[in-house]
N, C-alpha and C positions, 0 to 999 in steps of 0.2 A: 416801587412796591405796589402802589395802588393799581397801576396799569397792568402789571404782571399778574395780579390776582384775578383780573377779569380777562386775561388772555391778550392784553394789549401791552404797550410800552409807553414810556414818556415821550416817544417820538410821534405819538398820535397827534400832537399839536400841529404837525406839518400839514395835516389834511384840512385844517380849519380855514375857510375863506376869510378874507379881510372884510368883515361886515361890522356895522355899528348901529346903535340906536341914535337916530338923528333928531327925533321929535317925540315929545311926551305931551299928551293931552288928558286932563282930568276935568270932569264936570263937578258940579256940586254933588256931594256924597252924603248919604244918610237917610233921614226921614224927609225925603223930597218927593212930593206926591203930584206935582204939576206937569210931569213929562212921562211919556211912554219910553220903553226900552229903546225903541228905534230913534226917538228924538234925542235921548241921552247919547246914543252911539254916534249919530251925526254930529252932535256938538263936540264929542271927544275927538273924532277924526279931524274935524276942522281945527280944533285947538292944537292937535299934534302937528298938523301941517304948518300952521302959523308959527308954532314954536320952532320948527326947523327952518322956516323961511322959504318954503317951496309952495308952488301952486297945487291946488287939489288935483288938477288934471294931469299932474306928473306921476300920480300914484297909478301903478299898473298891476299891483297885486293886493288882494284883500282877503285876509283870514279872519274868520268870525267865530267867536265863542258865544253860543246862544244862551248860556246861563241856565238857571233852574227853570225859568218860565218860558224859555225859547221865544222870547219877545223879539229877537232879531234873527235874521237868516240871510239867505242869498239875495232876497229883495233889497237888502241894505245897499247894494250897488246902485239901484235906481234911486233910493232915497238920497244918496250922495251925488247922484248925477254923474257917476263915473262911466266912461265909455271905453270900449275895446280893452278890457282887462286881460292880461295874459295869465293871471293866476287868481282863482276865486274858489273858496271852499269854506264850508262850515266845519269846525273842528271841535269835537267834544271828547275831552279826556278828563272831564270834571275839574277838580282843583289843580290838576297838573297841566291843564290846557295852555296856559300862558307860556310855559317852558317849551311845550311841544310846538306851539305856533312860532316861537322865536327860532327854534331849530329848523323848522320847515322854511321860514323866511330866509334864513342864512343859506340853506342849500339851494333855494330858488335863485337867490342873488349870485351865489358862487357859480352856478351852472349857466347863468345868463337867461334863465326862464323869466325873471322879472328884475326890475331895477330899483323900484321903491315899493315896499310892501307895508301896508297898514295892518296891524294886528289889534283887534278890538274886542273887548268884553263889555257887555251892557246887560243890566238886569233891573227889574223893578218889582220884586216880590212883595214889598211892603204895601199895605193899604191903610189909608187913614182910618183910625179907630180899631184896626185889627192888631193882633199880637204878633210879635216876631216869630214865635213858635209856629203859628199857623202858616207862615210863609214857606216853611220847609217840610210840611206834612205831605207825604205822598199817598193819595187815596188808593193807588194801585196796590200798596202793601196790604191793604185790608181785604182785598178780594182775590188773592191768588188761589187758584184751585189746587187740590191734591196736596202732596207733600210740600210744595212750594209755599203753602200757606201755614205750615207748622210754626215758622218763626213768628209770624204775626199773631197766631193763636197763643203763643207763649209770651207775648208782650214785647217782642223785638220790633218796635215801631220807630223808625227814624234813626238818624245817626247818633243821637245822644246815648242810646242804649249800647250801641256797638262800641263807641269810644269808652264808655264806662267799663265794659267788659275787658277791653284792651288794657286800660289803666289798672284795673284790679289785678289782672294777671301779672303785670309788671310789678305791682306792689307785692304780690304774694311771692314772686320769684326773687326780687332784689331788695325788698324792704323799703321801697319808695313810699313816701308819705304824702298826705294831703297838704301838709305845711310846705313841703318842697314844691308841689305844684303851685301853691299859693305864692311862693317866692317868684315864680315865673310871671304870674299875673301882676304882682307888685312892680317888678322891674319893667315890664312892658308898659304899665301905666305911667311910670316915671318918664319913659321916652315920650309917650303920648302928650304929657303935660307940656312938652317943648315943641309940639307940632300943632300949628294953628288949624290944620285940616282935620285933626283927629276929632271923632265924635265924643269921646269920653276923656275929659281933661281934669276931672276932680281928683284930688289926691286919694290914694288907696293904701291902707295898711294891711298887714297880714291878718290882723283881727277882723277887718272888714271882709276879707276873703273867707275866713273861717265861719263868720256869722251869716254869710249870704246863704240863701235857701238851697237845699238840695235840688238838683235837676234829676240826676240819676246817680245814686251813690256809686263811686266815691267822687263824683263831679258836682261841685257847687255851681251856682249861677255864674260866679266870677271866674270859673274855669272855662266858660263857653264864649264863643265869639259873638260879635255883633251880626245883625242883618242890615244890609244897606241897599238903597236904590242909587243908581248912577252908572257911570261908564268911565273907562280908561282906555286909551289907545296909545300905541307906540308906532313910530315909523322906523323901519329898518332899511338900510341902503348900504352900498359899498363904503368901506372906510375911506377910499379916495374921495368919493363924493361928499361924505359926511364932513370931511375936514374943510370943505369949502362953504359949509352952510352956517347958519346963524349961531347955533349952540354947540358947546363942546361935545364931540362924539363920545359915546360910551360903547366900547368894543366888546364883542362877544368872543371870549377865549375858549369856551368849552361848553358842551351840553351832554346830557345823558337822560335815559329813562330807566325805570325799574318797576315792574308790575308782577308781584310775587304770586298772585292767584292761589292763596292759601286755601286748602280744603277746610271744611268745618269739622276738623278732627282735633283731638287733644294733643296729638303729636306734631301739629303744625307750629310754626314760630309766630303765629298771630299775637300781636301785643308785645312781642319781645324784640323782633327784628322786622323792619319794614323795607319796602322797595327803595327807600332813600340810600340804603347801603349800596345797592347795585348802581343806581343812577348817579350817586355821588362819586363813586369810584370812576365811572366812565367820564364824567364831566371833568374831574380833577386830572385824570390821565390825559384827556384831550388838551387841557390847558397847560399840562406839564408842571403842575404844582402839587403841593401836599396840604393837608388841613392846617398845618402850622403856619403856612404862608398866607392864609386868608385873614384879611383885616376886619371885615364886616360880614355878619351873617343875617340875611333876611329870610326868615323861616316861615313857612306856611303854618299858622297857628290857629286853626279852627278850634282847638282846645289846648289848654296848657300842656296836657300830656303829649300832644303832637310835637310841640317844641322840644320837649325833653327827649323823646325817643328818637327824633330826627337828629338832634345834636349828637347823640350816642352813635347812631348809624353812620354819620359823616366822619366820625373819628375825632371829634373835639374833646371827648373823654371816653373812658373805657365803658363797655357795656355794663349797665347797672349803676353807673356813677353819675347819671344825669341829674338826679336829685341833689346830690352833694354839690355838683357844679352850680345849680341854680341857687342853692343856699349860700354859696360863697360870695355872691354879689358880682360874679364875673360878667353876667349878661347885661347889667344895668349901666346907666351913664357913669362913666369913669371906671368901669370894670375892664378886665383884661380881654374879654371876648364880647364886644358890643353886638347885641342881637336885637333885631326888630326895632330899629331906631326910630321909626315913625309911629310906634304904638301897635303895629301889627294889625291883625284882625280882631284881637281881643279888645283893644281900646281905640284903634285908629279908624279903620273903615274896612268893610268886608266886600272886596271885589275879586273873590277867588284868587287865582294866582297872580292877578295884576296888582294885588296889594303889595306883596314883597318885591315884584319887579319894578313897580313905580318908585318905591322907596330906594331901591338899589340905584336907579337912574339919578334920582335926586342926590344921593350921597356921592355917587361917582362924579357928578358935575360940581360938587362942592356947594350945592344949593340948600343944605339942610338947616341953615340958620343956627338957632340955639341948640339944635340936636346934631349938628354936623360933627362927624367923627374925623379927627385930625388925619390919621393915616387910613386911606381908603383906596389903596392901589389895587387890591383884589377883593371883590365882593361876591359872595356865594348866595344864590337865590334858590329856594326850594318850592316845589309845588306838590300838593297832596290831594287826592280825591277818593271818593267812596269812604269806606271805613278802613283807612290805611291800605287801600288797594292799588292806587295809581300814583306814580311819583315821577317828577322831572326835576332836573337840577341844571342850573346855569352858572357859569363863572364869568363875571363882567369886570371891566377895568376901564379907567379913564385913559389908559396908555395903550397904544397900538403895539402889536407884536414886533419884536426885533427880528 
């Protein structure tokens, strides 16, 4: 059904090359001020290579997500002392970039363009003594000429306002409540408390969420994600080669993108339906599975509302029922639909789409420790960028395709 709705079939899986994540590298993440973005990136790629058990000079493809500060770019090749690369590109799809890089790496390996591709995100927007809010303020929003400046003149500065508008529209249409968003924040924190890498591990109650200050109504402080410095890299190679390396392969079974391009009009579906619907259907069809078969969900959670609407769009509940799903406890440890098992971006660490991707690799390998989900045969990973503008989806598994 999912494939047919997008013009495909469940036979789409036959087109997927045999590729896998063979290495994962994470730097120290969070309020870390002693390294540049480039230094973080070099450290992460070296760690991913060591994790896989390969030499750095075996990497012949490098895909780079430069983050918000654009602190890394094509010169990262020289910083890594990589020679004669067969694939090199900066890739910017905002929070959906990790999923897009994975798909590009898979296609490059499947076509023979490259054999080992490093995908890396690094950023260092935090400054000692500065606020996390300052890290994501775009001065260009304040100086747009003509009609392009109308949004800024009306106070639409930064993503907080856009996501607040989206959440309010969903609330008005479906009766979603702030308490239901708070249930997502609480369940995500419960996962983070089990993750030694998470930035926020202090217990949180719904009362804590409700009493946290407003950022932009209806979003409280605890509805909003962290800002972090650091880097994460993954190495992607053929399944055949990955099976001979140091760590268990994590296979890519499907991918998809969805970019709705909603106009700024009242009759658009902004805030109600996102590109996760399109990208999710494509990825699930390519993998030949349905939402009911997914064991673990690693959802891009820049805001609690993003988690809610993405779960709806993927089909884990009916449209408008995301709030009730969150309230049920299904997303928390011990729940029926374990979601954002490392604490996500709300409580874990904020590395754009590499946050959900890295946790998916950890879960697929069985490396989650106290937070490890018992059944993890199929793991869904989402990416989201802009204000619900750009979406990617991956389906990963510890098992190769039959």
